[in-house]
PyMOL Python script that loads the backbone (N, CA, C, O; Angstrom):
from pymol import cmd

cmd.read_pdbstr("""\
ATOM      1  N   UNK A   1     -45.056   4.377 -44.635  1.00  0.00           N
ATOM      2  CA  UNK A   1     -46.470   4.295 -44.409  1.00  0.00           C
ATOM      3  C   UNK A   1     -46.907   2.847 -44.211  1.00  0.00           C
ATOM      4  O   UNK A   1     -47.838   2.573 -43.453  1.00  0.00           O
ATOM      5  N   UNK A   2     -46.237   1.922 -44.891  1.00  0.00           N
ATOM      6  CA  UNK A   2     -46.569   0.508 -44.740  1.00  0.00           C
ATOM      7  C   UNK A   2     -46.250   0.044 -43.322  1.00  0.00           C
ATOM      8  O   UNK A   2     -46.986  -0.755 -42.743  1.00  0.00           O
ATOM      9  N   UNK A   3     -45.137   0.555 -42.761  1.00  0.00           N
ATOM     10  CA  UNK A   3     -44.758   0.166 -41.402  1.00  0.00           C
ATOM     11  C   UNK A   3     -45.818   0.612 -40.394  1.00  0.00           C
ATOM     12  O   UNK A   3     -46.115  -0.105 -39.438  1.00  0.00           O
ATOM     13  N   UNK A   4     -46.378   1.785 -40.609  1.00  0.00           N
ATOM     14  CA  UNK A   4     -47.421   2.280 -39.710  1.00  0.00           C
ATOM     15  C   UNK A   4     -48.647   1.375 -39.751  1.00  0.00           C
ATOM     16  O   UNK A   4     -49.259   1.105 -38.717  1.00  0.00           O
ATOM     17  N   UNK A   5     -49.004   0.911 -40.936  1.00  0.00           N
ATOM     18  CA  UNK A   5     -50.136  -0.011 -41.067  1.00  0.00           C
ATOM     19  C   UNK A   5     -49.898  -1.313 -40.326  1.00  0.00           C
ATOM     20  O   UNK A   5     -50.806  -1.839 -39.681  1.00  0.00           O
ATOM     21  N   UNK A   6     -48.681  -1.835 -40.413  1.00  0.00           N
ATOM     22  CA  UNK A   6     -48.348  -3.075 -39.706  1.00  0.00           C
ATOM     23  C   UNK A   6     -48.418  -2.878 -38.197  1.00  0.00           C
ATOM     24  O   UNK A   6     -48.896  -3.749 -37.470  1.00  0.00           O
ATOM     25  N   UNK A   7     -47.942  -1.740 -37.737  1.00  0.00           N
ATOM     26  CA  UNK A   7     -47.977  -1.456 -36.297  1.00  0.00           C
ATOM     27  C   UNK A   7     -49.421  -1.378 -35.810  1.00  0.00           C
ATOM     28  O   UNK A   7     -49.748  -1.909 -34.748  1.00  0.00           O
ATOM     29  N   UNK A   8     -50.276  -0.728 -36.570  1.00  0.00           N
ATOM     30  CA  UNK A   8     -51.683  -0.609 -36.181  1.00  0.00           C
ATOM     31  C   UNK A   8     -52.356  -1.975 -36.145  1.00  0.00           C
ATOM     32  O   UNK A   8     -53.149  -2.254 -35.245  1.00  0.00           O
ATOM     33  N   UNK A   9     -52.046  -2.828 -37.117  1.00  0.00           N
ATOM     34  CA  UNK A   9     -52.628  -4.174 -37.138  1.00  0.00           C
ATOM     35  C   UNK A   9     -52.143  -4.983 -35.943  1.00  0.00           C
ATOM     36  O   UNK A   9     -52.940  -5.666 -35.300  1.00  0.00           O
ATOM     37  N   UNK A  10     -50.851  -4.919 -35.634  1.00  0.00           N
ATOM     38  CA  UNK A  10     -50.302  -5.660 -34.490  1.00  0.00           C
ATOM     39  C   UNK A  10     -50.929  -5.166 -33.193  1.00  0.00           C
ATOM     40  O   UNK A  10     -51.289  -5.974 -32.337  1.00  0.00           O
ATOM     41  N   UNK A  11     -51.064  -3.855 -33.034  1.00  0.00           N
ATOM     42  CA  UNK A  11     -51.697  -3.319 -31.826  1.00  0.00           C
ATOM     43  C   UNK A  11     -53.154  -3.760 -31.728  1.00  0.00           C
ATOM     44  O   UNK A  11     -53.644  -4.026 -30.631  1.00  0.00           O
ATOM     45  N   UNK A  12     -53.844  -3.841 -32.850  1.00  0.00           N
ATOM     46  CA  UNK A  12     -55.227  -4.322 -32.851  1.00  0.00           C
ATOM     47  C   UNK A  12     -55.327  -5.773 -32.418  1.00  0.00           C
ATOM     48  O   UNK A  12     -56.215  -6.135 -31.646  1.00  0.00           O
ATOM     49  N   UNK A  13     -54.418  -6.603 -32.914  1.00  0.00           N
ATOM     50  CA  UNK A  13     -54.410  -8.019 -32.525  1.00  0.00           C
ATOM     51  C   UNK A  13     -54.113  -8.156 -31.036  1.00  0.00           C
ATOM     52  O   UNK A  13     -54.743  -8.956 -30.345  1.00  0.00           O
ATOM     53  N   UNK A  14     -53.157  -7.379 -30.544  1.00  0.00           N
ATOM     54  CA  UNK A  14     -52.832  -7.424 -29.114  1.00  0.00           C
ATOM     55  C   UNK A  14     -54.040  -6.993 -28.288  1.00  0.00           C
ATOM     56  O   UNK A  14     -54.333  -7.605 -27.260  1.00  0.00           O
ATOM     57  N   UNK A  15     -54.733  -5.963 -28.718  1.00  0.00           N
ATOM     58  CA  UNK A  15     -55.919  -5.490 -28.002  1.00  0.00           C
ATOM     59  C   UNK A  15     -57.013  -6.548 -27.972  1.00  0.00           C
ATOM     60  O   UNK A  15     -57.671  -6.730 -26.947  1.00  0.00           O
ATOM     61  N   UNK A  16     -57.213  -7.244 -29.077  1.00  0.00           N
ATOM     62  CA  UNK A  16     -58.209  -8.322 -29.124  1.00  0.00           C
ATOM     63  C   UNK A  16     -57.810  -9.453 -28.183  1.00  0.00           C
ATOM     64  O   UNK A  16     -58.658  -9.985 -27.467  1.00  0.00           O
ATOM     65  N   UNK A  17     -56.534  -9.828 -28.173  1.00  0.00           N
ATOM     66  CA  UNK A  17     -56.075 -10.902 -27.288  1.00  0.00           C
ATOM     67  C   UNK A  17     -56.246 -10.532 -25.816  1.00  0.00           C
ATOM     68  O   UNK A  17     -56.664 -11.364 -25.011  1.00  0.00           O
ATOM     69  N   UNK A  18     -55.927  -9.297 -25.465  1.00  0.00           N
ATOM     70  CA  UNK A  18     -56.117  -8.852 -24.080  1.00  0.00           C
ATOM     71  C   UNK A  18     -57.605  -8.854 -23.730  1.00  0.00           C
ATOM     72  O   UNK A  18     -57.979  -9.245 -22.624  1.00  0.00           O
ATOM     73  N   UNK A  19     -58.448  -8.425 -24.655  1.00  0.00           N
ATOM     74  CA  UNK A  19     -59.891  -8.444 -24.426  1.00  0.00           C
ATOM     75  C   UNK A  19     -60.421  -9.846 -24.199  1.00  0.00           C
ATOM     76  O   UNK A  19     -61.236 -10.067 -23.303  1.00  0.00           O
ATOM     77  N   UNK A  20     -59.960 -10.803 -25.010  1.00  0.00           N
ATOM     78  CA  UNK A  20     -60.386 -12.195 -24.825  1.00  0.00           C
ATOM     79  C   UNK A  20     -59.895 -12.751 -23.493  1.00  0.00           C
ATOM     80  O   UNK A  20     -60.619 -13.477 -22.812  1.00  0.00           O
ATOM     81  N   UNK A  21     -58.672 -12.409 -23.129  1.00  0.00           N
ATOM     82  CA  UNK A  21     -58.130 -12.854 -21.842  1.00  0.00           C
ATOM     83  C   UNK A  21     -58.976 -12.329 -20.686  1.00  0.00           C
ATOM     84  O   UNK A  21     -59.289 -13.068 -19.753  1.00  0.00           O
ATOM     85  N   UNK A  22     -59.340 -11.061 -20.752  1.00  0.00           N
ATOM     86  CA  UNK A  22     -60.165 -10.484 -19.688  1.00  0.00           C
ATOM     87  C   UNK A  22     -61.580 -11.046 -19.694  1.00  0.00           C
ATOM     88  O   UNK A  22     -62.192 -11.204 -18.637  1.00  0.00           O
ATOM     89  N   UNK A  23     -62.096 -11.344 -20.864  1.00  0.00           N
ATOM     90  CA  UNK A  23     -63.449 -11.874 -20.967  1.00  0.00           C
ATOM     91  C   UNK A  23     -63.541 -13.263 -20.345  1.00  0.00           C
ATOM     92  O   UNK A  23     -64.441 -13.535 -19.551  1.00  0.00           O
ATOM     93  N   UNK A  24     -62.608 -14.139 -20.708  1.00  0.00           N
ATOM     94  CA  UNK A  24     -62.678 -15.522 -20.237  1.00  0.00           C
ATOM     95  C   UNK A  24     -61.991 -15.737 -18.891  1.00  0.00           C
ATOM     96  O   UNK A  24     -62.326 -16.684 -18.180  1.00  0.00           O
ATOM     97  N   UNK A  25     -61.040 -14.879 -18.526  1.00  0.00           N
ATOM     98  CA  UNK A  25     -60.324 -15.079 -17.273  1.00  0.00           C
ATOM     99  C   UNK A  25     -60.501 -13.940 -16.294  1.00  0.00           C
ATOM    100  O   UNK A  25     -59.740 -13.818 -15.334  1.00  0.00           O
ATOM    101  N   UNK A  26     -61.504 -13.099 -16.530  1.00  0.00           N
ATOM    102  CA  UNK A  26     -61.721 -11.926 -15.695  1.00  0.00           C
ATOM    103  C   UNK A  26     -62.029 -12.242 -14.244  1.00  0.00           C
ATOM    104  O   UNK A  26     -61.675 -11.467 -13.356  1.00  0.00           O
ATOM    105  N   UNK A  27     -62.686 -13.370 -13.989  1.00  0.00           N
ATOM    106  CA  UNK A  27     -63.028 -13.720 -12.610  1.00  0.00           C
ATOM    107  C   UNK A  27     -61.785 -14.107 -11.809  1.00  0.00           C
ATOM    108  O   UNK A  27     -61.811 -14.067 -10.579  1.00  0.00           O
ATOM    109  N   UNK A  28     -60.715 -14.475 -12.480  1.00  0.00           N
ATOM    110  CA  UNK A  28     -59.470 -14.825 -11.795  1.00  0.00           C
ATOM    111  C   UNK A  28     -58.662 -13.579 -11.419  1.00  0.00           C
ATOM    112  O   UNK A  28     -57.688 -13.671 -10.672  1.00  0.00           O
ATOM    113  N   UNK A  29     -59.067 -12.422 -11.937  1.00  0.00           N
ATOM    114  CA  UNK A  29     -58.359 -11.172 -11.666  1.00  0.00           C
ATOM    115  C   UNK A  29     -59.126 -10.277 -10.700  1.00  0.00           C
ATOM    116  O   UNK A  29     -59.028  -9.053 -10.785  1.00  0.00           O
ATOM    117  N   UNK A  30     -59.879 -10.862  -9.797  1.00  0.00           N
ATOM    118  CA  UNK A  30     -60.684 -10.058  -8.879  1.00  0.00           C
ATOM    119  C   UNK A  30     -59.818  -9.258  -7.904  1.00  0.00           C
ATOM    120  O   UNK A  30     -60.278  -8.256  -7.357  1.00  0.00           O
ATOM    121  N   UNK A  31     -58.582  -9.683  -7.679  1.00  0.00           N
ATOM    122  CA  UNK A  31     -57.667  -8.959  -6.799  1.00  0.00           C
ATOM    123  C   UNK A  31     -57.157  -7.684  -7.463  1.00  0.00           C
ATOM    124  O   UNK A  31     -56.719  -6.760  -6.777  1.00  0.00           O
ATOM    125  N   UNK A  32     -57.209  -7.628  -8.789  1.00  0.00           N
ATOM    126  CA  UNK A  32     -56.695  -6.478  -9.526  1.00  0.00           C
ATOM    127  C   UNK A  32     -57.581  -5.268  -9.261  1.00  0.00           C
ATOM    128  O   UNK A  32     -58.780  -5.304  -9.537  1.00  0.00           O
ATOM    129  N   UNK A  33     -57.008  -4.218  -8.737  1.00  0.00           N
ATOM    130  CA  UNK A  33     -57.775  -3.034  -8.376  1.00  0.00           C
ATOM    131  C   UNK A  33     -58.116  -2.988  -6.904  1.00  0.00           C
ATOM    132  O   UNK A  33     -58.723  -2.025  -6.437  1.00  0.00           O
ATOM    133  N   UNK A  34     -57.734  -4.012  -6.169  1.00  0.00           N
ATOM    134  CA  UNK A  34     -57.994  -4.055  -4.725  1.00  0.00           C
ATOM    135  C   UNK A  34     -56.709  -4.367  -3.962  1.00  0.00           C
ATOM    136  O   UNK A  34     -56.730  -5.065  -2.948  1.00  0.00           O
ATOM    137  N   UNK A  35     -55.609  -3.849  -4.456  1.00  0.00           N
ATOM    138  CA  UNK A  35     -54.316  -4.099  -3.833  1.00  0.00           C
ATOM    139  C   UNK A  35     -54.106  -3.154  -2.654  1.00  0.00           C
ATOM    140  O   UNK A  35     -54.717  -2.087  -2.594  1.00  0.00           O
ATOM    141  N   UNK A  36     -53.237  -3.547  -1.712  1.00  0.00           N
ATOM    142  CA  UNK A  36     -52.880  -2.613  -0.643  1.00  0.00           C
ATOM    143  C   UNK A  36     -52.221  -1.379  -1.264  1.00  0.00           C
ATOM    144  O   UNK A  36     -51.321  -1.513  -2.093  1.00  0.00           O
ATOM    145  N   UNK A  37     -52.644  -0.221  -0.885  1.00  0.00           N
ATOM    146  CA  UNK A  37     -52.122   1.008  -1.464  1.00  0.00           C
ATOM    147  C   UNK A  37     -53.109   1.672  -2.404  1.00  0.00           C
ATOM    148  O   UNK A  37     -52.941   2.842  -2.749  1.00  0.00           O
ATOM    149  N   UNK A  38     -54.132   0.949  -2.824  1.00  0.00           N
ATOM    150  CA  UNK A  38     -55.210   1.547  -3.605  1.00  0.00           C
ATOM    151  C   UNK A  38     -56.130   2.278  -2.630  1.00  0.00           C
ATOM    152  O   UNK A  38     -56.563   1.712  -1.626  1.00  0.00           O
ATOM    153  N   UNK A  39     -56.418   3.520  -2.932  1.00  0.00           N
ATOM    154  CA  UNK A  39     -57.218   4.346  -2.023  1.00  0.00           C
ATOM    155  C   UNK A  39     -58.688   4.229  -2.410  1.00  0.00           C
ATOM    156  O   UNK A  39     -59.066   4.457  -3.559  1.00  0.00           O
ATOM    157  N   UNK A  40     -59.503   3.869  -1.429  1.00  0.00           N
ATOM    158  CA  UNK A  40     -60.946   3.720  -1.650  1.00  0.00           C
ATOM    159  C   UNK A  40     -61.676   4.384  -0.479  1.00  0.00           C
ATOM    160  O   UNK A  40     -61.495   4.012   0.680  1.00  0.00           O
ATOM    161  N   UNK A  41     -62.498   5.368  -0.814  1.00  0.00           N
ATOM    162  CA  UNK A  41     -63.303   6.059   0.190  1.00  0.00           C
ATOM    163  C   UNK A  41     -64.757   5.948  -0.247  1.00  0.00           C
ATOM    164  O   UNK A  41     -65.122   6.394  -1.335  1.00  0.00           O
ATOM    165  N   UNK A  42     -65.579   5.353   0.604  1.00  0.00           N
ATOM    166  CA  UNK A  42     -67.005   5.208   0.296  1.00  0.00           C
ATOM    167  C   UNK A  42     -67.822   5.771   1.451  1.00  0.00           C
ATOM    168  O   UNK A  42     -67.695   5.344   2.599  1.00  0.00           O
ATOM    169  N   UNK A  43     -68.655   6.733   1.115  1.00  0.00           N
ATOM    170  CA  UNK A  43     -69.565   7.329   2.090  1.00  0.00           C
ATOM    171  C   UNK A  43     -70.923   7.465   1.425  1.00  0.00           C
ATOM    172  O   UNK A  43     -71.017   7.373   0.201  1.00  0.00           O
ATOM    173  N   UNK A  44     -71.954   7.677   2.184  1.00  0.00           N
ATOM    174  CA  UNK A  44     -73.281   7.835   1.566  1.00  0.00           C
ATOM    175  C   UNK A  44     -73.286   8.987   0.554  1.00  0.00           C
ATOM    176  O   UNK A  44     -73.017  10.138   0.900  1.00  0.00           O
ATOM    177  N   UNK A  45     -73.592   8.658  -0.674  1.00  0.00           N
ATOM    178  CA  UNK A  45     -73.657   9.665  -1.726  1.00  0.00           C
ATOM    179  C   UNK A  45     -72.308  10.065  -2.303  1.00  0.00           C
ATOM    180  O   UNK A  45     -72.236  10.997  -3.103  1.00  0.00           O
ATOM    181  N   UNK A  46     -71.229   9.373  -1.911  1.00  0.00           N
ATOM    182  CA  UNK A  46     -69.895   9.759  -2.377  1.00  0.00           C
ATOM    183  C   UNK A  46     -69.005   8.535  -2.462  1.00  0.00           C
ATOM    184  O   UNK A  46     -68.957   7.724  -1.537  1.00  0.00           O
ATOM    185  N   UNK A  47     -68.307   8.405  -3.565  1.00  0.00           N
ATOM    186  CA  UNK A  47     -67.308   7.350  -3.732  1.00  0.00           C
ATOM    187  C   UNK A  47     -66.070   7.949  -4.374  1.00  0.00           C
ATOM    188  O   UNK A  47     -66.162   8.734  -5.318  1.00  0.00           O
ATOM    189  N   UNK A  48     -64.919   7.573  -3.855  1.00  0.00           N
ATOM    190  CA  UNK A  48     -63.650   7.997  -4.438  1.00  0.00           C
ATOM    191  C   UNK A  48     -62.740   6.792  -4.493  1.00  0.00           C
ATOM    192  O   UNK A  48     -62.605   6.059  -3.513  1.00  0.00           O
ATOM    193  N   UNK A  49     -62.116   6.584  -5.640  1.00  0.00           N
ATOM    194  CA  UNK A  49     -61.233   5.440  -5.815  1.00  0.00           C
ATOM    195  C   UNK A  49     -60.008   5.887  -6.595  1.00  0.00           C
ATOM    196  O   UNK A  49     -60.137   6.424  -7.696  1.00  0.00           O
ATOM    197  N   UNK A  50     -58.821   5.672  -6.038  1.00  0.00           N
ATOM    198  CA  UNK A  50     -57.560   5.996  -6.697  1.00  0.00           C
ATOM    199  C   UNK A  50     -56.680   4.749  -6.666  1.00  0.00           C
ATOM    200  O   UNK A  50     -56.078   4.448  -5.635  1.00  0.00           O
ATOM    201  N   UNK A  51     -56.596   4.022  -7.776  1.00  0.00           N
ATOM    202  CA  UNK A  51     -55.842   2.762  -7.810  1.00  0.00           C
ATOM    203  C   UNK A  51     -54.338   2.988  -7.988  1.00  0.00           C
ATOM    204  O   UNK A  51     -53.775   2.632  -9.024  1.00  0.00           O
ATOM    205  N   UNK A  52     -53.697   3.572  -6.992  1.00  0.00           N
ATOM    206  CA  UNK A  52     -52.287   3.947  -7.102  1.00  0.00           C
ATOM    207  C   UNK A  52     -51.394   2.723  -7.276  1.00  0.00           C
ATOM    208  O   UNK A  52     -50.619   2.663  -8.230  1.00  0.00           O
ATOM    209  N   UNK A  53     -51.484   1.760  -6.389  1.00  0.00           N
ATOM    210  CA  UNK A  53     -50.636   0.566  -6.458  1.00  0.00           C
ATOM    211  C   UNK A  53     -50.926  -0.241  -7.718  1.00  0.00           C
ATOM    212  O   UNK A  53     -50.000  -0.757  -8.345  1.00  0.00           O
ATOM    213  N   UNK A  54     -52.168  -0.356  -8.088  1.00  0.00           N
ATOM    214  CA  UNK A  54     -52.530  -1.097  -9.293  1.00  0.00           C
ATOM    215  C   UNK A  54     -51.911  -0.453 -10.528  1.00  0.00           C
ATOM    216  O   UNK A  54     -51.403  -1.164 -11.396  1.00  0.00           O
ATOM    217  N   UNK A  55     -51.939   0.869 -10.629  1.00  0.00           N
ATOM    218  CA  UNK A  55     -51.375   1.549 -11.791  1.00  0.00           C
ATOM    219  C   UNK A  55     -49.853   1.449 -11.820  1.00  0.00           C
ATOM    220  O   UNK A  55     -49.265   1.351 -12.896  1.00  0.00           O
ATOM    221  N   UNK A  56     -49.207   1.474 -10.652  1.00  0.00           N
ATOM    222  CA  UNK A  56     -47.753   1.287 -10.609  1.00  0.00           C
ATOM    223  C   UNK A  56     -47.398  -0.112 -11.089  1.00  0.00           C
ATOM    224  O   UNK A  56     -46.475  -0.277 -11.888  1.00  0.00           O
ATOM    225  N   UNK A  57     -48.115  -1.114 -10.613  1.00  0.00           N
ATOM    226  CA  UNK A  57     -47.871  -2.494 -11.040  1.00  0.00           C
ATOM    227  C   UNK A  57     -48.117  -2.650 -12.539  1.00  0.00           C
ATOM    228  O   UNK A  57     -47.319  -3.284 -13.230  1.00  0.00           O
ATOM    229  N   UNK A  58     -49.196  -2.088 -13.044  1.00  0.00           N
ATOM    230  CA  UNK A  58     -49.508  -2.157 -14.467  1.00  0.00           C
ATOM    231  C   UNK A  58     -48.436  -1.451 -15.297  1.00  0.00           C
ATOM    232  O   UNK A  58     -48.069  -1.936 -16.368  1.00  0.00           O
ATOM    233  N   UNK A  59     -47.938  -0.333 -14.825  1.00  0.00           N
ATOM    234  CA  UNK A  59     -46.893   0.400 -15.526  1.00  0.00           C
ATOM    235  C   UNK A  59     -45.606  -0.410 -15.609  1.00  0.00           C
ATOM    236  O   UNK A  59     -44.956  -0.436 -16.654  1.00  0.00           O
ATOM    237  N   UNK A  60     -45.238  -1.066 -14.523  1.00  0.00           N
ATOM    238  CA  UNK A  60     -44.029  -1.892 -14.519  1.00  0.00           C
ATOM    239  C   UNK A  60     -44.173  -3.062 -15.482  1.00  0.00           C
ATOM    240  O   UNK A  60     -43.259  -3.340 -16.259  1.00  0.00           O
ATOM    241  N   UNK A  61     -45.300  -3.742 -15.440  1.00  0.00           N
ATOM    242  CA  UNK A  61     -45.517  -4.898 -16.317  1.00  0.00           C
ATOM    243  C   UNK A  61     -45.509  -4.468 -17.783  1.00  0.00           C
ATOM    244  O   UNK A  61     -44.868  -5.116 -18.611  1.00  0.00           O
ATOM    245  N   UNK A  62     -46.210  -3.386 -18.113  1.00  0.00           N
ATOM    246  CA  UNK A  62     -46.237  -2.922 -19.498  1.00  0.00           C
ATOM    247  C   UNK A  62     -44.861  -2.464 -19.968  1.00  0.00           C
ATOM    248  O   UNK A  62     -44.497  -2.699 -21.121  1.00  0.00           O
ATOM    249  N   UNK A  63     -44.096  -1.820 -19.102  1.00  0.00           N
ATOM    250  CA  UNK A  63     -42.738  -1.409 -19.466  1.00  0.00           C
ATOM    251  C   UNK A  63     -41.864  -2.611 -19.768  1.00  0.00           C
ATOM    252  O   UNK A  63     -41.102  -2.601 -20.735  1.00  0.00           O
ATOM    253  N   UNK A  64     -41.969  -3.646 -18.949  1.00  0.00           N
ATOM    254  CA  UNK A  64     -41.183  -4.855 -19.187  1.00  0.00           C
ATOM    255  C   UNK A  64     -41.595  -5.548 -20.482  1.00  0.00           C
ATOM    256  O   UNK A  64     -40.739  -5.987 -21.251  1.00  0.00           O
ATOM    257  N   UNK A  65     -42.889  -5.647 -20.726  1.00  0.00           N
ATOM    258  CA  UNK A  65     -43.378  -6.308 -21.941  1.00  0.00           C
ATOM    259  C   UNK A  65     -42.952  -5.530 -23.184  1.00  0.00           C
ATOM    260  O   UNK A  65     -42.473  -6.128 -24.148  1.00  0.00           O
ATOM    261  N   UNK A  66     -43.117  -4.215 -23.178  1.00  0.00           N
ATOM    262  CA  UNK A  66     -42.734  -3.417 -24.338  1.00  0.00           C
ATOM    263  C   UNK A  66     -41.230  -3.421 -24.554  1.00  0.00           C
ATOM    264  O   UNK A  66     -40.771  -3.411 -25.697  1.00  0.00           O
ATOM    265  N   UNK A  67     -40.458  -3.437 -23.480  1.00  0.00           N
ATOM    266  CA  UNK A  67     -39.006  -3.536 -23.601  1.00  0.00           C
ATOM    267  C   UNK A  67     -38.606  -4.867 -24.219  1.00  0.00           C
ATOM    268  O   UNK A  67     -37.731  -4.916 -25.083  1.00  0.00           O
ATOM    269  N   UNK A  68     -39.240  -5.936 -23.783  1.00  0.00           N
ATOM    270  CA  UNK A  68     -38.954  -7.261 -24.334  1.00  0.00           C
ATOM    271  C   UNK A  68     -39.333  -7.332 -25.811  1.00  0.00           C
ATOM    272  O   UNK A  68     -38.580  -7.881 -26.616  1.00  0.00           O
ATOM    273  N   UNK A  69     -40.477  -6.790 -26.171  1.00  0.00           N
ATOM    274  CA  UNK A  69     -40.897  -6.778 -27.577  1.00  0.00           C
ATOM    275  C   UNK A  69     -39.923  -5.953 -28.415  1.00  0.00           C
ATOM    276  O   UNK A  69     -39.572  -6.341 -29.530  1.00  0.00           O
ATOM    277  N   UNK A  70     -39.488  -4.816 -27.876  1.00  0.00           N
ATOM    278  CA  UNK A  70     -38.521  -3.983 -28.591  1.00  0.00           C
ATOM    279  C   UNK A  70     -37.203  -4.693 -28.828  1.00  0.00           C
ATOM    280  O   UNK A  70     -36.611  -4.555 -29.898  1.00  0.00           O
ATOM    281  N   UNK A  71     -36.738  -5.445 -27.854  1.00  0.00           N
ATOM    282  CA  UNK A  71     -35.488  -6.195 -28.017  1.00  0.00           C
ATOM    283  C   UNK A  71     -35.642  -7.351 -28.989  1.00  0.00           C
ATOM    284  O   UNK A  71     -34.706  -7.674 -29.719  1.00  0.00           O
ATOM    285  N   UNK A  72     -36.802  -7.974 -29.007  1.00  0.00           N
ATOM    286  CA  UNK A  72     -37.024  -9.091 -29.922  1.00  0.00           C
ATOM    287  C   UNK A  72     -37.147  -8.630 -31.374  1.00  0.00           C
ATOM    288  O   UNK A  72     -36.796  -9.375 -32.289  1.00  0.00           O
ATOM    289  N   UNK A  73     -37.632  -7.430 -31.593  1.00  0.00           N
ATOM    290  CA  UNK A  73     -37.825  -6.932 -32.952  1.00  0.00           C
ATOM    291  C   UNK A  73     -36.567  -6.306 -33.547  1.00  0.00           C
ATOM    292  O   UNK A  73     -36.570  -5.953 -34.726  1.00  0.00           O
ATOM    293  N   UNK A  74     -35.502  -6.159 -32.782  1.00  0.00           N
ATOM    294  CA  UNK A  74     -34.252  -5.594 -33.298  1.00  0.00           C
ATOM    295  C   UNK A  74     -33.524  -6.536 -34.169  1.00  0.00           C
ATOM    296  O   UNK A  74     -32.454  -6.204 -34.679  1.00  0.00           O
TER     297      UNK A  74
END
""", "prot")
cmd.dss("prot")
cmd.show_as("cartoon", "prot")
cmd.util.cbc("prot")
cmd.orient("prot")
């Protein structure tokens, strides 16, 4: 049970750090969500957005980061 508490605290700290990064550096990430391969359809009274390429890129980055953290904690 103690290990679960530590994991929750670490995840909270990571979430705060990501939030601060986005808050102070968000204007530098304007390309995020507008990559080639992201589907955007805008018509009068209708908007559709499917960030396919952005989610693939985010998935790869998160997989690499979590894999690295897992190897460091062994």
